[in-house]
Wavefront OBJ file of the C-alpha trace (Angstrom):
o trace
v 0.000 0.000 0.000
v 1.168 3.532 -0.650
v 0.162 7.037 -1.647
v 0.822 8.565 -5.046
v 0.916 12.305 -5.681
v 0.649 13.345 -9.286
v 2.627 16.263 -10.702
v 0.822 19.475 -9.772
v 0.428 20.492 -13.418
v -0.276 16.968 -14.639
v -0.806 16.450 -18.353
v -1.463 12.860 -19.448
v 0.339 13.540 -22.716
v 3.636 14.426 -21.011
v 6.336 12.284 -19.400
v 7.315 12.980 -15.802
v 10.016 11.756 -13.402
v 9.048 9.863 -10.259
v 10.559 10.193 -6.787
v 10.050 7.431 -4.217
v 9.996 8.873 -0.691
v 10.426 6.254 2.069
v 9.136 7.090 5.540
v 11.159 6.899 8.739
v 10.522 4.594 11.643
v 10.721 1.877 10.525
v 7.525 1.373 12.554
v 5.525 4.313 11.213
v 3.254 5.024 8.266
v 2.486 7.621 5.649
v -1.092 8.764 6.197
v -3.215 11.181 4.124
v -2.752 14.528 5.839
v -2.247 18.059 4.645
v 0.021 19.846 4.900
v 2.644 17.132 5.069
v 5.028 18.077 7.854
v 8.747 18.400 7.249
v 10.402 16.599 4.377
v 7.187 15.725 2.562
v 6.285 15.042 -1.036
v 4.198 18.179 -1.706
v 7.155 20.383 -2.782
v 8.253 17.709 -5.258
v 4.736 17.432 -6.642
v 4.709 21.217 -7.054
v 7.902 20.846 -9.111
v 6.079 18.348 -11.361
v 7.356 15.031 -10.091
v 5.239 11.987 -9.439
v 5.800 11.186 -5.747
v 5.274 7.690 -4.380
v 5.134 7.372 -0.589
v 4.987 3.637 0.165
v 4.048 1.790 3.358
v 6.135 -1.370 2.937
v 6.348 -4.247 5.412
v 7.374 -2.904 8.816
v 4.851 -0.064 8.552
v 1.843 0.503 10.795
v -1.713 0.086 9.561
v -1.884 -3.486 8.276
v -1.717 -5.517 11.480
v 0.896 -6.571 14.000
v 2.418 -9.325 11.838
v 2.911 -6.877 8.983
v 4.650 -4.393 11.305
v 6.947 -7.177 12.537
v 7.671 -8.475 9.026
v 10.993 -6.652 8.639
v 12.626 -8.063 11.782
v 16.166 -9.255 10.976
v 15.421 -8.286 7.379
v 15.969 -4.516 7.107
v 16.357 -3.458 3.495
v 15.274 -6.685 1.820
v 11.540 -7.424 1.984
v 10.702 -3.747 2.407
v 12.733 -2.862 -0.707
v 10.931 -5.577 -2.679
v 7.623 -4.042 -1.569
v 8.768 -0.571 -2.620
v 9.913 -1.758 -6.053
v 6.595 -3.582 -6.494
v 4.948 -0.232 -5.785
v 7.031 1.453 -8.486
v 5.999 -1.278 -10.929
v 2.341 -0.780 -10.029
v 2.587 2.979 -10.581
v 4.300 2.521 -13.947
v 1.645 0.025 -15.005
v -1.136 2.504 -14.207
v 0.649 5.626 -15.476
v 2.581 4.917 -18.647
v 3.880 8.495 -18.668
v 6.210 7.866 -15.723
v 9.707 8.244 -17.139
v 11.514 5.100 -15.941
v 14.865 6.658 -16.856
v 14.237 9.388 -14.257
v 13.426 7.492 -11.076
v 14.705 8.931 -7.812
v 14.890 7.544 -4.264
v 14.868 9.542 -1.049
v 13.928 9.392 2.619
v 14.852 10.559 6.088
v 15.972 8.516 9.110
v 14.937 4.917 8.354
v 14.049 6.269 4.919
v 17.610 7.570 4.713
v 18.866 4.095 5.553
v 16.589 2.621 2.890
v 18.020 5.103 0.393
v 21.616 4.208 1.296
v 20.910 0.485 1.290
v 18.598 0.625 -1.715
v 21.258 1.963 -4.073
v 23.500 -0.968 -3.087
v 20.792 -3.467 -4.060
v 19.344 -2.092 -7.309
v 20.348 0.072 -10.264
v 16.709 1.044 -10.797
v 17.127 4.554 -9.408
v 19.095 7.196 -11.279
v 19.509 9.675 -8.414
v 19.185 9.499 -4.648
v 19.064 11.819 -1.631
v 19.824 10.127 1.704
v 18.662 12.227 4.657
v 19.948 11.397 8.157
v 20.650 7.836 7.064
v 22.375 4.801 8.561
v 25.206 3.275 6.526
v 26.676 0.797 8.985
v 24.493 -0.811 11.654
v 27.563 -2.170 13.454
v 29.169 1.224 14.054
v 25.774 2.880 14.495
v 25.015 0.695 17.515
v 27.718 2.423 19.536
v 27.133 5.944 18.178
v 23.428 6.667 18.578
v 21.501 7.873 21.623
v 18.500 5.503 21.237
v 20.085 2.053 20.872
v 17.454 0.201 22.941
v 15.089 0.172 19.952
v 17.390 -2.117 17.980
v 17.149 -5.273 20.097
v 13.574 -6.265 19.123
v 14.417 -5.831 15.441
v 17.817 -7.540 15.318
v 17.201 -10.094 18.064
v 20.495 -9.478 19.875
v 23.030 -6.763 20.527
v 25.696 -6.083 17.913
v 28.263 -7.538 20.313
v 26.437 -10.876 20.442
v 25.388 -11.170 16.782
v 27.372 -8.800 14.553
v 26.451 -10.759 11.412
v 22.745 -9.837 11.552
v 23.755 -6.166 11.650
v 26.248 -6.547 8.793
v 23.590 -8.203 6.629
v 21.651 -4.927 6.408
v 24.583 -2.503 6.313
v 24.979 -0.533 3.092
v 28.703 -0.213 3.725
v 29.126 -3.976 3.229
v 27.757 -3.700 -0.333
v 29.156 -0.276 -1.171
v 31.052 -1.322 -4.308
v 27.746 -2.104 -6.012
v 26.621 1.536 -5.945
v 26.489 3.463 -9.228
v 23.711 5.936 -8.370
v 24.655 9.615 -7.886
v 23.731 10.354 -4.274
v 23.358 13.496 -2.199
v 23.894 12.894 1.536
v 22.275 15.297 4.024
v 22.471 15.351 7.845
v 22.439 17.641 10.885
v 25.660 17.816 12.878
v 23.844 17.351 16.220
v 21.722 14.372 15.221
v 21.613 11.859 18.071
v 19.213 9.376 16.472
v 21.123 8.947 13.182
v 24.497 10.544 13.939
v 26.413 12.465 11.287
v 29.334 9.964 11.198
v 26.967 7.521 9.460
v 26.559 10.005 6.630
v 30.306 10.724 6.584
v 31.002 7.005 6.279
v 28.596 6.535 3.372
v 29.730 9.650 1.515
v 33.397 8.758 1.985
v 32.847 5.252 0.624
v 31.015 6.543 -2.459
v 33.741 9.118 -3.052
v 36.389 6.405 -2.768
v 34.488 4.339 -5.337
v 34.178 7.189 -7.823
v 30.395 7.505 -7.465
v 29.123 11.078 -7.958
v 28.258 12.255 -4.448
v 28.012 15.321 -2.261
v 27.699 15.701 1.513
v 25.819 18.603 3.128
v 26.025 18.948 6.919
v 23.660 21.419 8.528
v 25.194 23.115 11.624
v 23.287 23.021 14.930
v 20.549 20.784 13.517
v 19.346 17.599 15.175
v 17.357 14.705 13.746
v 14.341 16.786 12.789
v 15.235 20.106 11.219
l 1 2 3 4 5 6 7 8 9 10 11 12 13 14 15 16 17 18 19 20 21 22 23 24 25 26 27 28 29 30 31 32 33 34 35 36 37 38 39 40 41 42 43 44 45 46 47 48 49 50 51 52 53 54 55 56 57 58 59 60 61 62 63 64 65 66 67 68 69 70 71 72 73 74 75 76 77 78 79 80 81 82 83 84 85 86 87 88 89 90 91 92 93 94 95 96 97 98 99 100 101 102 103 104 105 106 107 108 109 110 111 112 113 114 115 116 117 118 119 120 121 122 123 124 125 126 127 128 129 130 131 132 133 134 135 136 137 138 139 140 141 142 143 144 145 146 147 148 149 150 151 152 153 154 155 156 157 158 159 160 161 162 163 164 165 166 167 168 169 170 171 172 173 174 175 176 177 178 179 180 181 182 183 184 185 186 187 188 189 190 191 192 193 194 195 196 197 198 199 200 201 202 203 204 205 206 207 208 209 210 211 212 213 214 215 216 217 218 219 220 221
């Protein structure tokens, strides 16, 4: 399930790019509200993008089992759900330009952006906001680490492999997608070193990338 915003000046005869915007959480949901607070899809719609805001497995709203369905599986089943959503949109709207697909998100959505570009070449540009590149190093850097145990089943010190499985940094050489990395320098939930690590790895691999660090900003700008 997900929400699709059409380009504000939609013309069925024209082709338009599509941006996929993944919500944070991971246990959260995109709901129909206006205006959309913070880093929402409305500004992109106003700039004539299709905007898909999916609620993949791990989201609220479709039962407890659905919300638990991404345990020990961050970045895999939820990415398959998101890509299925893109396929569904393209099937319904043939004027989505598949050569201009973008991926973005904040917090868990930033992680999904970082991890997503390691798993698929489907997206041609990405913006990772306050993301998580390396769950192993993140465990010791963030200020809210208690939330991780129910999802990973153990601490990173007891089961490092389950954290590595979902770490973008472990698949970084697969990335080809130009990626903008954005973070606040006082973010405690998704600390800035995670963004440094991802940006540095892309730079080392010759992937077009840029890092923007906002001074005196926390997790929510």
